[in-house]
Backbone bond lengths (Angstrom), bond angles and torsions (degrees), N, CA, C in turn:
res aa  C-N    CA-C-N  psi(-1)  N-CA   C-N-CA  omega(-1)  CA-C   N-CA-C  phi
1 M - - - 1.465 - - 1.516 109.53 -
2 R 1.295 117.40 125.33 1.452 121.97 -178.78 1.523 109.97 -101.15
3 L 1.319 116.25 134.00 1.443 120.27 175.28 1.513 108.83 -92.32
4 P 1.358 118.22 122.18 1.454 120.89 -178.20 1.527 110.71 -57.43
5 G 1.300 116.06 135.42 1.454 121.17 179.41 1.509 109.34 -166.12
6 D 1.336 116.21 -129.01 1.457 119.54 -179.13 1.520 111.73 -68.36
7 V 1.331 117.53 -32.57 1.460 121.59 -179.16 1.521 109.22 -88.45
8 P 1.344 118.83 125.82 1.471 119.98 -178.63 1.523 111.99 -60.80
9 V 1.305 115.69 147.73 1.461 121.69 172.67 1.520 108.48 -70.01
10 R 1.314 116.36 131.53 1.465 121.93 -178.52 1.532 108.76 -87.50
11 L 1.322 115.18 122.83 1.465 121.52 -171.84 1.520 111.65 -125.10
12 V 1.332 116.07 142.32 1.461 123.01 169.59 1.521 108.24 -114.09
13 L 1.327 116.45 135.56 1.461 123.36 176.95 1.522 109.49 -109.29
14 A 1.325 117.22 132.65 1.464 121.58 177.35 1.519 109.60 -126.93
15 D 1.327 115.98 113.37 1.463 122.64 177.60 1.508 107.59 -160.89
16 D 1.332 116.70 142.57 1.466 118.66 -177.32 1.529 113.05 -79.27
17 E 1.327 118.60 -5.11 1.462 121.51 178.11 1.520 109.21 -99.03
18 A 1.331 115.81 109.23 1.463 120.88 -176.59 1.526 111.46 -62.26
19 L 1.320 117.16 -38.15 1.461 120.36 -178.67 1.527 110.69 -64.23
20 L 1.325 116.72 -40.38 1.457 120.45 178.31 1.524 110.46 -64.70
21 R 1.324 117.12 -44.58 1.461 120.08 178.45 1.520 111.07 -59.18
22 R 1.335 116.12 -41.92 1.460 120.02 -179.40 1.523 110.65 -63.64
23 G 1.332 116.66 -42.68 1.454 120.09 179.94 1.517 112.15 -66.01
24 L 1.330 116.59 -42.49 1.458 120.34 178.43 1.526 111.43 -63.88
25 K 1.307 116.30 -39.38 1.471 120.50 179.33 1.523 110.11 -59.74
26 V 1.329 116.81 -46.15 1.469 120.71 -179.62 1.521 110.57 -62.46
27 L 1.332 116.58 -45.68 1.466 120.73 -178.28 1.521 112.08 -64.84
28 L 1.324 116.12 -44.52 1.459 119.96 -174.43 1.525 112.53 -73.17
29 E 1.323 117.52 -28.53 1.457 120.36 -177.61 1.527 112.94 -91.53
30 A 1.322 117.19 -1.26 1.466 121.18 -169.72 1.526 113.72 -58.94
31 D 1.348 117.87 -39.50 1.468 118.45 -175.33 1.525 113.39 -103.04
32 G 1.330 117.19 6.72 1.453 120.85 171.91 1.514 116.44 86.17
33 R 1.336 118.25 -0.76 1.462 119.16 -178.03 1.519 113.08 -89.12
34 V 1.319 117.17 -12.93 1.467 122.63 -179.22 1.521 108.83 -128.84
35 E 1.321 115.98 136.89 1.461 121.84 175.60 1.530 109.05 -123.03
36 V 1.335 117.16 120.21 1.462 121.23 176.00 1.526 107.45 -81.53
37 V 1.322 116.02 107.05 1.463 120.21 -174.17 1.517 112.57 -89.26
38 A 1.333 117.23 -18.22 1.467 119.99 179.63 1.522 109.17 -164.60
39 E 1.338 115.26 159.52 1.460 122.28 177.31 1.518 108.95 -131.36
40 A 1.332 115.44 159.50 1.465 120.65 177.43 1.520 108.99 -145.59
41 A 1.330 115.73 146.96 1.460 121.32 -179.05 1.523 112.23 -103.79
42 D 1.322 117.56 -4.86 1.465 121.21 178.13 1.521 108.98 -156.38
43 G 1.324 115.51 173.41 1.445 119.93 -175.55 1.511 114.26 -64.32
44 A 1.332 116.83 -39.89 1.460 119.47 179.89 1.519 110.81 -63.66
45 G 1.338 115.98 -42.03 1.456 119.48 177.27 1.514 111.87 -64.26
46 L 1.335 116.44 -36.63 1.461 120.82 178.18 1.515 111.07 -62.24
47 V 1.317 116.80 -49.77 1.469 120.68 -179.87 1.525 109.65 -57.58
48 D 1.326 116.77 -40.67 1.464 121.14 -178.22 1.527 111.48 -65.25
49 V 1.350 117.78 -49.09 1.464 119.11 -175.71 1.529 111.53 -71.73
50 V 1.330 117.26 -32.43 1.467 119.19 176.68 1.525 109.82 -65.59
51 R 1.323 116.89 -40.35 1.464 120.11 178.41 1.529 111.10 -64.56
52 R 1.342 116.15 -37.38 1.464 119.68 -175.66 1.525 113.05 -81.76
53 F 1.338 117.37 -38.65 1.453 120.51 -172.70 1.526 113.58 -98.30
54 R 1.322 118.82 -15.44 1.457 123.28 178.56 1.531 111.96 48.61
55 P 1.336 118.05 61.47 1.468 120.60 -179.36 1.523 111.56 -73.08
56 D 1.327 115.35 168.42 1.452 120.90 173.85 1.525 111.22 -79.98
57 V 1.347 115.25 -34.65 1.467 121.60 -173.90 1.520 108.89 -141.32
58 A 1.329 116.80 145.88 1.463 122.12 170.82 1.522 108.87 -129.50
59 L 1.322 116.99 129.86 1.462 122.68 173.41 1.513 107.90 -101.02
60 V 1.323 116.46 124.86 1.463 121.45 -166.66 1.523 111.12 -123.55
61 D 1.327 116.83 122.48 1.458 120.80 170.13 1.524 108.00 -75.39
62 V 1.312 116.78 149.51 1.463 120.18 -178.26 1.521 111.07 -84.84
63 Q 1.307 116.72 -47.83 1.453 121.50 -173.97 1.525 110.08 -90.78
64 M 1.336 115.33 96.57 1.463 122.09 177.78 1.521 108.67 -133.97
65 P 1.328 117.82 153.88 1.479 120.47 -178.76 1.516 111.68 -69.80
66 G 1.337 115.40 159.15 1.458 119.66 -179.88 1.519 110.08 67.68
67 M 1.317 116.42 -125.24 1.457 120.44 174.76 1.523 108.29 -72.54
68 D 1.340 117.45 118.90 1.463 119.54 -177.60 1.522 110.76 -81.25
69 G 1.322 115.49 178.10 1.455 119.78 -177.06 1.507 113.96 -63.12
70 L 1.330 117.45 -36.50 1.456 120.61 -179.74 1.527 111.56 -64.54
71 S 1.319 116.44 -42.80 1.467 119.83 178.90 1.519 110.57 -64.28
72 A 1.339 116.12 -38.73 1.461 119.72 177.65 1.520 110.93 -65.48
73 L 1.336 116.68 -41.79 1.466 119.83 177.18 1.521 110.83 -60.37
74 R 1.323 116.26 -44.65 1.466 120.38 -178.97 1.532 110.45 -59.73
75 T 1.323 116.24 -41.88 1.466 120.49 179.71 1.519 111.11 -64.77
76 M 1.328 117.00 -48.73 1.466 120.14 -174.52 1.522 112.57 -71.92
77 L 1.330 117.41 -33.67 1.459 119.98 -179.23 1.532 111.89 -72.87
78 A 1.330 116.97 -10.10 1.463 120.90 174.30 1.523 111.45 -85.47
79 W 1.335 117.07 -9.45 1.463 120.81 178.14 1.531 109.53 -72.61
80 P 1.332 117.99 155.44 1.468 119.64 -179.67 1.527 113.60 -68.14
81 D 1.340 118.00 -27.81 1.461 119.73 -177.14 1.535 110.21 -142.93
82 P 1.341 117.44 69.99 1.468 119.55 -178.22 1.522 110.59 -74.67
83 P 1.333 117.45 160.82 1.462 119.65 172.85 1.526 110.30 -71.55
84 A 1.309 116.46 172.28 1.461 119.71 171.46 1.526 107.42 -67.94
85 L 1.324 116.46 128.87 1.462 121.71 -174.16 1.523 109.83 -119.09
86 A 1.329 115.77 127.85 1.460 120.83 179.80 1.517 109.71 -132.75
87 V 1.317 115.67 142.64 1.456 121.81 176.35 1.524 108.80 -82.78
88 L 1.315 116.40 131.16 1.463 122.71 175.63 1.519 106.68 -114.37
89 T 1.329 117.09 113.80 1.450 119.54 -168.53 1.519 111.80 -142.58
90 T 1.340 116.26 -171.40 1.455 123.47 178.06 1.523 108.70 -118.61
91 F 1.335 116.49 172.09 1.455 119.70 -177.90 1.532 112.52 -65.06
92 D 1.334 117.15 -32.20 1.465 119.08 -176.04 1.524 110.22 -87.81
93 L 1.329 116.78 53.91 1.449 119.73 178.61 1.517 111.19 -86.36
94 D 1.314 114.51 156.63 1.456 121.30 -178.31 1.520 110.84 -83.39
95 D 1.323 115.54 164.01 1.458 120.63 -179.29 1.527 112.76 -59.78
96 Y 1.365 116.57 -27.13 1.467 116.92 -175.59 1.514 113.46 -68.16
97 V 1.334 117.96 -8.02 1.460 119.56 176.42 1.527 110.34 -63.21
98 A 1.330 117.54 -25.12 1.466 120.25 175.54 1.518 111.12 -57.18
99 T 1.333 116.50 -28.72 1.456 120.22 178.54 1.518 111.14 -61.60
100 A 1.338 117.20 -35.28 1.458 120.36 179.29 1.518 110.79 -59.94
101 L 1.317 116.19 -37.42 1.464 120.95 177.26 1.520 110.29 -63.95
102 E 1.319 116.21 -45.80 1.455 120.66 -178.63 1.528 111.57 -66.21
103 L 1.338 116.10 -30.97 1.457 119.72 178.72 1.521 112.13 -70.92
104 G 1.338 116.41 -25.06 1.462 119.36 179.08 1.506 115.02 116.05
105 A 1.332 118.78 17.38 1.465 120.45 175.04 1.524 109.27 -57.00
106 Q 1.330 116.77 140.81 1.462 121.17 -174.70 1.527 113.56 -94.96
107 G 1.320 116.74 0.23 1.453 117.41 179.08 1.506 112.52 -166.77
108 F 1.337 114.67 157.89 1.456 123.25 173.64 1.519 107.52 -131.75
109 L 1.325 116.20 115.95 1.452 121.74 -177.70 1.524 109.54 -122.09
110 L 1.329 115.69 152.19 1.456 121.17 177.89 1.526 110.43 -102.55
111 K 1.326 115.34 142.05 1.456 120.49 -175.27 1.527 113.10 -66.14
112 D 1.330 117.10 -21.55 1.460 119.10 -178.87 1.531 112.35 -97.06
113 A 1.327 117.08 15.56 1.465 120.25 178.27 1.526 109.83 -65.08
114 E 1.324 115.89 154.47 1.459 120.58 176.68 1.538 109.81 -62.49
115 P 1.347 117.19 143.88 1.474 119.94 -178.64 1.518 113.48 -52.75
116 E 1.321 117.92 -43.11 1.461 120.25 179.91 1.525 111.80 -62.15
117 A 1.340 116.12 -36.66 1.463 120.08 179.44 1.530 110.43 -67.79
118 L 1.321 117.20 -38.70 1.461 120.52 178.83 1.529 110.87 -66.54
119 V 1.327 116.09 -43.20 1.467 119.32 178.39 1.521 110.18 -61.30
120 R 1.326 116.51 -46.98 1.456 120.19 179.53 1.522 111.06 -60.50
121 A 1.336 116.98 -39.13 1.455 120.54 179.33 1.526 110.93 -62.94
122 V 1.325 117.09 -43.40 1.464 120.78 179.08 1.523 110.37 -63.17
123 L 1.329 116.90 -42.99 1.466 120.40 178.47 1.528 111.19 -62.87
124 D 1.326 116.37 -42.51 1.463 119.88 179.83 1.524 111.52 -66.32
125 L 1.322 116.79 -39.49 1.458 120.00 177.40 1.527 110.89 -62.37
126 A 1.326 116.19 -42.40 1.462 120.26 179.43 1.519 111.62 -63.40
127 A 1.328 116.09 -28.89 1.465 120.90 -179.47 1.525 112.66 -88.77
128 G 1.335 116.89 4.30 1.456 120.27 176.92 1.509 115.12 96.83
129 G 1.337 117.35 9.71 1.456 120.22 -179.48 1.518 112.51 -83.54
130 A 1.322 115.30 166.77 1.462 122.79 172.44 1.521 107.46 -107.12
131 V 1.319 116.97 137.09 1.459 120.54 -173.41 1.528 110.02 -126.63
132 L 1.314 116.36 120.81 1.451 122.87 176.15 1.521 108.62 -126.36
133 D 1.316 117.18 119.78 1.458 118.74 174.06 1.529 107.75 -60.22
134 P 1.331 118.23 129.01 1.468 120.08 -177.65 1.518 113.59 -55.24
135 R 1.331 117.17 -30.74 1.468 119.38 -179.77 1.516 111.53 -69.19
136 I 1.332 116.50 -32.34 1.462 119.71 176.65 1.521 109.86 -68.64
137 T 1.330 116.16 -45.81 1.457 119.86 178.86 1.518 111.15 -57.74
138 A 1.331 115.82 -44.58 1.456 120.49 -173.88 1.523 113.49 -74.96
139 R 1.341 117.38 -36.36 1.464 119.64 -168.78 1.512 115.11 -112.24
140 L 1.326 118.06 -26.58 1.453 118.68 -170.92 1.519 114.52 -111.50
141 L 1.315 118.46 -50.01 1.456 119.75 -173.04 1.525 113.88 -58.95
142 P 1.344 119.08 -38.24 1.470 117.13 178.48 1.520 113.88 -63.68
143 K 1.349 117.37 -18.06 1.458 120.56 -178.43 1.523 112.69 -89.24
144 M 1.328 117.30 -16.17 1.449 120.24 -173.06 1.526 110.81 -68.54
145 R 1.310 115.25 130.81 1.465 122.45 176.60 1.523 112.22 49.69
146 G 1.320 115.09 38.64 1.444 119.10 176.05 1.511 113.95 71.33
147 A 1.334 117.42 19.03 1.465 119.83 -179.23 1.515 110.20 -60.94
148 R 1.322 115.23 153.51 1.454 119.47 178.88 1.523 109.31 -143.79
149 L 1.303 115.24 149.91 1.442 120.07 179.71 1.522 109.87 -75.54
150 R 1.311 116.71 129.82 1.451 119.96 176.31 1.530 108.29 -164.31
151 P 1.302 118.12 154.64 1.461 120.17 177.27 1.524 110.13 -61.46
152 N 1.308 116.19 142.78 1.458 121.12 178.65 1.523 109.00 -106.50
153 P 1.331 118.73 115.36 1.471 120.79 -176.08 1.519 113.10 -62.74
154 Q 1.351 117.99 -21.18 1.454 119.89 179.60 1.524 111.97 -63.44
155 L 1.321 116.37 -25.03 1.462 119.45 179.11 1.523 111.17 -63.39
156 D 1.321 116.47 -29.15 1.461 120.23 -178.19 1.521 112.31 -67.18
157 G 1.328 116.44 -19.32 1.451 119.87 -179.39 1.512 114.26 -83.69
158 L 1.326 117.52 -2.88 1.462 121.24 -179.43 1.526 110.72 -87.03
159 S 1.315 115.27 143.70 1.462 119.81 172.84 1.523 109.15 -72.70
160 A 1.327 116.15 169.57 1.465 119.88 179.90 1.522 111.07 -59.88
161 R 1.339 116.96 -42.15 1.465 120.24 179.70 1.518 111.38 -67.55
162 E 1.333 116.73 -40.63 1.457 119.85 178.28 1.513 111.13 -63.06
163 R 1.331 117.31 -36.56 1.462 119.91 177.95 1.528 110.94 -68.06
164 Q 1.343 117.05 -36.24 1.461 119.76 175.05 1.520 110.64 -61.14
165 V 1.326 115.65 -44.85 1.464 120.08 178.80 1.526 110.01 -61.57
166 L 1.322 116.99 -44.19 1.457 120.88 179.99 1.525 111.37 -61.85
167 D 1.324 117.20 -43.69 1.463 120.25 -178.99 1.530 110.94 -61.37
168 L 1.325 116.97 -41.16 1.462 119.82 178.72 1.523 110.89 -70.88
169 L 1.323 116.51 -39.30 1.461 121.32 176.07 1.528 110.12 -59.85
170 A 1.328 116.09 -42.25 1.467 120.53 -177.50 1.517 112.41 -67.59
171 S 1.323 117.26 -22.22 1.460 120.29 176.39 1.518 111.88 -84.23
172 G 1.346 116.11 1.98 1.453 121.23 176.42 1.507 114.67 92.99
173 Q 1.341 118.00 10.64 1.457 120.67 -176.75 1.525 111.48 -75.17
174 P 1.337 117.88 134.37 1.469 120.35 172.82 1.520 110.20 -73.79
175 N 1.331 116.45 170.90 1.460 120.43 -177.14 1.524 112.41 -58.55
176 S 1.325 117.04 -37.46 1.467 119.99 -178.42 1.523 111.04 -62.09
177 A 1.340 117.21 -41.62 1.462 120.84 -179.77 1.528 111.00 -71.18
178 I 1.336 116.56 -37.82 1.470 119.98 177.00 1.520 109.83 -62.54
179 A 1.334 116.08 -43.01 1.459 120.47 179.65 1.525 110.84 -60.74
180 A 1.330 116.52 -43.59 1.460 120.41 -179.57 1.528 111.06 -65.34
181 S 1.329 116.57 -39.14 1.468 120.47 -177.98 1.520 112.09 -67.53
182 L 1.347 116.57 -36.11 1.461 120.85 -173.60 1.527 113.21 -102.12
183 G 1.337 116.88 -1.38 1.456 119.23 -179.37 1.507 113.41 68.75
184 L 1.335 116.61 34.98 1.456 122.29 -179.41 1.523 110.17 -116.43
185 S 1.308 117.24 165.28 1.455 120.46 172.29 1.525 109.52 -79.02
186 E 1.325 116.79 157.50 1.466 119.94 178.34 1.524 110.78 -64.00
187 A 1.324 117.29 -34.35 1.468 120.07 178.44 1.525 110.48 -63.15
188 T 1.338 116.40 -40.44 1.462 119.75 178.29 1.519 110.69 -66.30
189 V 1.326 116.93 -41.44 1.462 120.49 178.88 1.524 110.01 -63.32
190 K 1.319 116.99 -41.49 1.467 120.33 178.31 1.519 110.56 -59.11
191 S 1.324 116.77 -40.17 1.460 120.81 178.37 1.525 110.79 -65.86
192 Y 1.344 116.46 -42.71 1.458 120.17 177.67 1.532 111.01 -61.25
193 V 1.329 116.63 -44.36 1.464 120.38 -179.28 1.523 110.11 -59.85
194 S 1.326 116.86 -44.52 1.462 120.74 178.88 1.526 111.18 -60.01
195 T 1.332 116.23 -42.63 1.465 120.41 179.00 1.519 111.29 -64.96
196 V 1.330 116.38 -42.20 1.464 120.70 179.39 1.522 110.99 -61.53
197 L 1.331 117.23 -44.74 1.468 120.26 179.51 1.526 110.31 -60.69
198 T 1.325 116.09 -42.00 1.467 120.23 -179.77 1.522 111.14 -64.53
199 K 1.323 116.83 -46.85 1.460 120.44 -178.40 1.519 112.11 -64.82
200 L 1.325 117.20 -34.74 1.464 120.64 -179.46 1.528 111.92 -82.31
201 G 1.325 117.00 -13.24 1.457 120.58 -179.83 1.516 113.05 70.97
202 V 1.343 116.40 34.89 1.462 120.95 -179.86 1.516 109.00 -118.63
203 E 1.324 115.93 166.36 1.461 120.77 -172.82 1.516 113.65 -102.26
204 N 1.330 118.06 -20.45 1.458 118.55 -175.82 1.525 110.63 -151.24
205 R 1.318 115.48 176.52 1.457 122.17 -173.44 1.522 112.38 -68.85
206 V 1.325 117.23 -34.02 1.463 119.37 179.74 1.523 110.25 -65.89
207 Q 1.329 116.77 -44.51 1.458 119.81 177.77 1.529 110.53 -61.90
208 A 1.329 117.34 -38.44 1.456 120.45 176.59 1.517 111.24 -63.88
209 A 1.332 116.40 -38.35 1.461 120.08 178.65 1.525 111.00 -63.24
210 L 1.315 116.73 -37.77 1.460 119.90 178.61 1.520 111.44 -67.38
211 V 1.321 116.36 -38.36 1.464 118.75 175.55 1.525 110.09 -62.11
212 A 1.327 115.74 -40.29 1.468 119.73 178.76 1.514 111.43 -61.94
213 H 1.342 115.80 -33.38 1.468 120.44 176.85 1.527 111.08 -83.36
214 Q 1.347 116.36 3.53 1.456 122.75 -179.99 1.518 112.03 59.39
215 V 1.339 115.35 42.67 1.456 121.87 174.88 1.515 108.45 -103.18
216 D 1.310 116.20 117.27 1.463 121.51 -178.66 1.512 108.92 -91.98
217 T 1.361 117.17 106.16 1.455 120.79 -178.07 1.512 113.01 -114.62
218 W 1.359 117.98 4.77 1.467 118.66 -176.75 1.513 110.60 -123.58
């Protein structure tokens, strides 16, 4: 896990539209904090360049020819040390995007997000954060696989401090930012995050964020 700082975050972009990739590359590299080290037009190409370039973060379109984004995510998430993986999509996504969440994708971003928001999302992903575009949370995730908003009783099992950690995690904060907000060490925050995931019965930070938003997707 790389903490964004003087060294740019190394990013791979995967999308079958070359013009979109070119535009995203220009936007993301504009202030020097992100470096696009490789691009891919399909899932097989993505798996190949991620293996060769070992980026910190990969932004993955779902609908690509040949091996699609979901298949690529499944392959890479089986590796012992995959990069931070986030889906980069549009509002008219199909229901199967919910599978990306179940596979362990660490973020869902929209292609029309403001450049500053995309840069911040990449930096947060590199630092171990979970990133959900608020519009996806509000409009799309509750609809996936018949999901519905309802209180989650598992939240009641969290201590006050664990709930604070969860709330900050759900806002997309990496461990370093959570530690700064709560006056804790990053090691302590990491321990809290692990405990929260266990108590909620989820596998990753994005799933925990959805529980915090009281979205029942399982």
